[in-house]
C-alpha positions in Angstrom: -38.9 20.2 16.7 -40.4 17.1 14.8 -40.7 17.0 11.2 -44.5 17.2 11.7 -44.3 20.4 13.4 -41.8 21.8 10.7 -44.3 20.7 8.0 -47.1 22.3 9.8 -45.1 25.6 9.8 -44.2 25.3 6.1 -48.0 24.5 5.5 -49.1 27.8 7.1 -46.2 29.5 5.5 -47.1 28.4 2.1 -50.9 29.1 2.6 -50.1 32.8 3.6 -51.9 32.2 7.0 -50.5 34.1 9.8 -51.3 34.3 13.6 -49.6 37.5 14.2 -48.7 40.6 11.8 -45.8 42.7 13.3 -46.5 46.3 12.7 -42.9 47.2 11.5 -41.9 46.2 8.3 -39.1 47.0 5.6 -39.7 48.6 2.4 -41.0 46.1 -0.2 -41.6 43.1 2.2 -44.4 41.5 4.3 -43.7 39.8 7.5 -45.9 37.5 9.2 -45.3 35.6 12.3 -46.8 32.1 12.4 -45.1 30.5 15.7 -43.7 31.7 18.9 -42.9 29.6 21.9 -40.7 29.4 24.8 -38.1 26.6 25.0 -38.7 24.4 28.0 -35.6 22.9 27.8 -33.5 26.4 27.5 -35.1 28.6 30.1 -35.3 32.3 29.1 -35.1 31.6 25.1 -37.8 31.4 22.8 -38.1 29.9 19.2 -40.0 32.0 16.7 -40.7 31.4 13.0 -41.8 33.9 10.5 -42.3 34.2 6.9 -41.0 37.0 4.8 -42.7 37.8 1.6 -40.7 40.0 -0.8 -42.7 41.5 -3.8 -40.6 41.6 -7.0 -37.3 43.9 -6.3 -38.5 44.1 -2.7 -35.7 44.4 0.0 -35.0 45.1 3.6 -32.3 47.6 4.8 -29.5 46.7 6.7 -30.5 45.2 9.8 -29.5 42.7 13.0 -31.4 40.3 14.8 -31.9 38.9 18.2 -30.1 35.5 18.9 -29.6 33.1 16.2 -31.6 32.8 12.8 -32.0 29.9 10.5 -33.4 31.1 7.0 -35.2 28.5 4.5 -36.1 29.9 1.2 -39.8 28.7 0.5 -40.1 30.6 -3.3 -38.0 32.2 -5.5 -34.6 33.4 -5.0 -33.1 35.8 -2.1 -29.9 37.6 -2.1 -28.4 37.9 1.3 -25.1 38.9 2.5 -24.4 38.9 6.4 -21.3 40.2 8.2 -20.1 36.9 9.9 -20.6 34.6 7.0 -19.3 36.1 3.7 -20.1 37.8 0.6 -23.7 38.1 -1.1 -25.1 35.1 -2.1 -28.3 34.1 -4.0 -30.4 31.3 -2.3 -32.9 29.8 -4.3 -36.2 27.9 -3.1 -35.1 24.6 -0.9 -31.8 26.4 0.0 -31.1 27.8 3.5 -28.4 30.0 5.4 -27.8 30.9 8.9 -27.0 34.2 10.8 -25.0 33.9 14.0 -25.8 36.0 17.0 -24.2 39.5 16.8 -23.9 39.6 13.0 -25.6 42.3 10.7 -27.7 41.4 7.9 -26.1 43.7 5.1 -28.2 42.4 2.1 -31.7 40.9 2.1 -33.6 41.2 -1.0 -35.5 39.3 -3.7 -33.1 38.6 -6.5 -35.9 39.0 -9.1 -37.5 42.3 -10.3 -40.4 40.5 -11.9 -41.1 37.4 -9.6 -42.3 37.2 -5.9 -40.2 35.4 -3.4 -40.5 34.1 0.3 -38.5 32.7 3.1 -39.2 31.0 6.5 -36.9 32.6 9.5 -36.6 30.6 12.4 -35.0 32.6 15.5 -33.8 31.5 18.7 -33.5 34.4 20.8 -34.3 35.8 24.5 -37.8 35.5 25.7 -39.6 39.0 24.8 -36.6 39.9 22.4 -37.0 42.5 19.6 -36.5 40.4 16.8 -35.4 42.6 14.0 -33.6 46.1 14.6 -33.0 48.1 11.4 -29.7 50.4 10.8 -26.8 50.5 12.9 
């Protein structure tokens, strides 16, 4: 992905523009898909970018994702814990984390009870995969 394409994704994320809104949402968050493209150099895989907006105190229940996920905090602070990457940690705007395939996202929540927070999540997963599955 070029810097120009990434800049366009971030600009869409910050503006709140969404091309597609998934119907399944966790309590306290709003998920907007902003890009989904098949990867021509990796047959059978797609890259999908979504913005997750957490209300103050908002959080998602335990879940796992299809494929690999790169997350970049756009605003506020996000507390995250993944079964493969260690204990819960707070990531502030400008910081990022990675979720490897097959791992469980144990904690995903706004670290603030008074300010909103948002992150850009970029998935690389099988074409047509359900990107998030809640519970075990």
